[in-house]
N, C-alpha and C positions, 0 to 999 in steps of 0.2 A: 746288246742293247748299248754295252760299254763302248763299242766302236760307233753308235748316231750320238752319244752323247758327246764324246771325243769330239766329232767331227762337229758338232752345232756351236760346241765352247770353242775350238779354232775359227768359227765364220763369223762368229759374234766378237771377237779380239780383233780377226783383220777388218771387221768392219769398221769397230770403233777408231782402232788408229787411225785407218784412210780417212773417220770426219773430222778426226780431229786436225789431221793433217790440210783437209779441203779450207776448214772454219778459217785456221789460222792463215794461209793465204790468199784465200779471199777477200776477209777483212780487216783492215791492218786495223783499223779501231772505229766507233761511233763518232768521233772529231773530225775525220779526215777524210777524204776522198783519193785512193787509189789510181796513180795516172798512168803509172807504169811499171810494169816485172816483169826482170830481165836473169835468165838463166846464164848465167858466167859461166859454165864448168864448176870448179870448187866454190864457187858464187852466189847467193842469190839474191836478188837487188830487188827493192820497190821504191819508187818515189812516190809521193803523195801532196796532197795540197789542203793544209790546215785550214779546215771549215769556221772559223771564229778570224783567222788574222789572215788569213790567205797564205802564208808564207808555204814554203817546200820544205818535206820531210823525206831524210833519206834514210832506210834502214837496210842493213845485208846479213848475210848468214854465211859465215866460210867458214877455215880450218882453224880462226885462231876465234872462234865464237860468234854472238849476236852484237851490231855495232849499229849505233843511230846516232844521226845529228839532224837538230830540229829548224837550222833555220840556211835557207839557200838560194839562188835565184835561177831564173830561165831564163835562156838567152835562144835568138834563130840565129844559124850561121847557114848560109847558103841551104835556106828552105828545111833544113835539120835542127831537130829543139833539142840544146842544151842544158843541162840541170848542175849546178856547179855549188860546191860543198866544200866551207873550209873548218879544219881543223889544229889551230896551230898551225906549225909546219908543212902540214898537207893538205892537199887538194883531191878533192874526188869530181871527176866529170862522169856522167852519167849521160848518155847520147840517145835519143829516140831515134832510131834508125841510122841510116846511113846514105851516101850521096849514092852507091851500087842498090841498096836494097834497103827501104823503107821497115820494113816488116822486121830487119836486122836492130841491134844495136851495141855500144864498147861502151865499158868500164875503162877508166882510166886514173891512178893516182899516183901524182906527185909529190914528192917531197922537195920543199926548198928548191922548187922550178925544175927538178929530175923527174922523170917518168921513173918511177917503179914498179909498177903493173898496168897490163895493158890485156886487158880480157877482150875478146870477139862474142856477142850474147846472141841470143835466141829469145824473142820474147813469147 
């Protein structure tokens, strides 16, 4: 009997944890629409559009913790969408697709015009 209770409890804990992760990644929040979600190795990146202002929002989770930027803009370069965000001397570029693979993506971070991070991503 103890074995059955232990197994049921473990199953409930795992299911609850998975639901929490799913809810966190599936809905940025109720005032924005998720446009892009990328897995960039150590970094998980999301780009959303604020429904009231139309501004682009950047959110990421990585080794240094969670990070968010509230104002960005969208450009189209050779048929590939580029979302750009700035924070002081840092620029964050999130590519929705690449020329070779529209289902891929790219995260690039620049500091004072010099690239400090360049990661290939999957959607």
